[in-house]
N, C-alpha and C positions, 0 to 999 in steps of 0.2 A: 503493500500499500504506500510506503514512504517512497518507494522508487517511481511508482506511478505519479505520485504528487511532484516530485522533482522534475520527471519528464514534461509534465503539464506546465510546471513554471518555466522551464527551458524553452518550451514551445511558445508560451506567451510572450516570454522576453524576446525570442527570435522574431516573432510576429510584430511586436511593437517597434523593434530595430528596423525591420523591412518597411513598415509604414512610415517611420520617420525618414528613411533614405527615399523613399518614393516622394514624400512632401518636399524634402531639399531638392530632389532632381526636378520636381515639377515647378518649384520656385525658381530655380535658376534657369529652365527652359523658358518659362513664361517671361520673366522680367529681362532676360538677355537675349531674346529673340532677334531684335534687330542686329545685335553684335554678331550673332551666328550665322548671319547672311554673309553674301560674298564681300569680301574685305575691300571697299572702294574708299578712295580718299573723300574726306568730308570738305566741301568747299564753303567759302564766304566770299563777299564781293570783293575782298582784296586778293583772293587766290584764284578766282574763277577764271581769269583769262589766261593763266598758265596751264590750264587743263582742256584747251580747246581741242576738240575731236576725241576726247577721252571719256571713259565713263566715270562717274562721281556719284557721291551721295550728297544731298542738299536737305537740310532740316529747316523748316520754315512754318509760317501761318498762311493758310489760303486766304487771299483777299477777295478774288473773284474766281468762279468756275463756270466756264461756258460749255462744259461736257468734254470736248478735245482739247480746248485751250484754257490754261489756269495761270492766274497771276499769283506768284508766291513772293511772300515777304520773308526773305532769308532771316536767319536768327540774329544776323548783325543790323537789320533793318533795311537792307537794299532790296529793291524788287526785281524779279525776273519773270520772263514769260516761259511757260512750260507747254510744249505741245505733246499731245498723246496720240498715238495711232486709233485708239479706243476710246470710248465715253469713259470718264472717271466720275466717281460719285463721292465727292468730298466736299462738305459744306463749307461756306464762308466761315472764317474765324477758327476752324479746325486746324490742329497742328498735325504735320504729316512729315514723313521722311520719304524722299523721292531718290530712286536710282534712276540716273539719266545720263545722256550724252551731252557735252558742252557744244553747242553750236557756235555761239559768241559770247561776249562779255555779259550780255543781257537775255540770252535765251537758251534754254535746254530742250532736249528732245527725251520726254519721259518714257521710261520703260517698266516702272514698277512703282506704286504708291503704297505706303505703309502708314496707316493712321496711328497716331500717338495719342496718349491720354492727355485729357483737357488740362491736367495739372502739370504738365511737362513744362520745365523752367528754360525758355528760351535764352535768357541772359546766361545762365549757367552754362548751356551749350555753346553760346558765342565764346565765352571766355575759355572753355575747353579747347575749342577749335583755334583759337589764337595761340594758345600754349602749344598745341600740337604743330601748328605751322611754324612756330619758332623751333621747336625741337627739329622738325624736318630740315630747317635751314641750317642748324648747327651740324647735322648729320651729313649734310651735302659738302660742307666745307672740309 
């Protein structure tokens, strides 16, 4: 009887450990999903022109959305036009991450749109991108 009780206790502990691991894995997958996608450089208005013809990521707020053409305010405040081949459904004032190809300093060709949470902090994102750009410049030297 004692052995049976010990095995039941081990089984319960094993089950609790597994549930905790699943919760942690689920938490990581949900919260870091944009990071686990293709690693593309993030752009700001200061860096967009250096990526002409290349694929990038842009974080911003939707100003207007006409279906296949969208005006996006980048996290540093500059506005760019994003064209899509298909109709996109992003409401004005929603925050999004866009994977796109840079056409010129003010226009992108969007390939994927990822909605972000409403409480996403654009100022923090802009500061992080500034620091990342500085780091890239230091690594290039």
